[in-house]
C-alpha positions, 0 to 999 in steps of 0.5 A, a space after each residue: 555532452 553525456 545524455 540524460 539517463 532513463 530507467 524503465 522498470 516493468 513488472 511482468 507479474 502486475 495484474 495489468 502489466 500488458 497495458 503498458 508497451 515497453 517499446 512505446 515507453 522507450 520510444 517516448 523517452 529515447 529522443 531525450 534520454 539514454 533508456 534502459 528497460 528492466 523487467 521484474 522479476 526476470 532481469 532484476 529484483 524489485 529492489 533494484 537500486 535506482 541511483 544515477 538516473 534522471 528519470 525513472 518510469 515504473 509500471 506495476 501495481 501497489 507492491 511495485 510502487 512500494 518497492 520503488 519508494 523503498 529503493 535508493 533514488 537520488 534526490 530530485 530525480 523525476 519519477 513517473 508511476 504508471 499504475 498497471 496492477 489489479 486494484 491500484 489503490 495507491 493511485 486512486 484514479 479519482 484522487 491521484 491520477 495525474 497528481 504527485 505523491 511527495 509524502 508517504 507513511 514510515 513504519 520503523 524505516 519501512 515506507 508505505 504509500 497507502 496502507 500498513 495492516 495486520 490481521 483479518 483479511 490483510 493477507 489477501 494483499 500478498 497471498 493471491 497468485 499473480 497469474 490468477 490476478 492477471 486472468 481474473 483481475 479483482 475477482 481473483 481475491 474473492 476465492 480467498 476471502 472465505 479462507 481469510 475470514 477469521 478471528 486474528 489475535 494481535 496483542 498490542 499497545 497503541 499510543 495515538 497522539 499520546 493516548 494509550 490504547 491496549 488490547 487484543 485486536 483482529 485488525 490493525 490498519 494504518 490507512 493513507 488513502 481513500 480506499 483499501 480492499 477495493 472499498 472507498 471507505 475513508 471519506 476523511 482522506 485528504 491528499 497530504 492530510 493525516 493518516 488514519 488508524 483503524 482497529 477492530 478488537 478481537 472477540 473472545 471466541 475464535 469460532 463461528 460466534 467470533 466470526 459473527 461478532 467481527 462481521 458487524 464492525 467490518 461491515 461498519 468500516 468498509 461498507 458504511 465508511 467514515 466521514 468523522 472519527 469513530 470510537 466504540 468498544 469494538 472499533 476505532 477510526 481516528 486520524 493521528 499525527 503520531 502513532 507508536 505500535 508495541 506488539 507482544 510478538 512479531 506480526 506479518 503486516 501487509 505493506 501496500 500489498 507486500 508481506 512485511 515480517 521484518 518490522 520490530 515489535 516496537 515501532 513508530 508510524 509517521 509521515 515522511 517526505 520523499 526527496 523526490 516526487 512521484 507523478 501518477 500518470 499513464 501512457 497518454 500522460 493523463 
């Protein structure tokens, strides 16, 4: 009788990848499974097909989880995610530790676990050097904050549950998590609940006056947070069931900490059920 198969993928570029010992994981599963261990990116690209395995254990950060859910995984496969990135936003320990992820965001066929965003500060998710993150952890992002503090201009038409919203935005964010950028600001988050849309309109000036003007809505969003919907001339925060994004030109988005520049200029955002469940856990099974 053939033994069941287990695939262990460990991302060596993750901020805390050393927190998971490949040999310990292999030993843990080897009695029941025939185990294959792959290291990203040396032995396999992050998008390695994962079909044909009974159990998949993935060690990495938010970007690694993003690659996982966008991989080909057979229906019903047992999937375990061991957060070992720098921030691990998608696996917020106070909410999802030991729980399952069975539904994710879907933007034009591109899946994301906790955030899809473009504009001010969003490149922080994918431009910070991996070695710096491993050495300095969350502090590695701080050196880049000043450079990314700028007015962006994203002309877009957003249709939120049938209501059209048009303008030029410095931030467009879809959030499916209690926190992002390290800030736990989305108090409306419920596990399995609706995603939320956060937008900040771009001011007329790109210079110092523009930076001053966007400081206040960004402070309102990330330091004060939201316990209910918010609508003003500068900032919107609202839960939604259906969202259509229509851009004037292609924009690079941050999808779970990964750069995504292949989205079309028009796409829908909706919740998608995964054909498997991802259990967020750690080496001790908690």
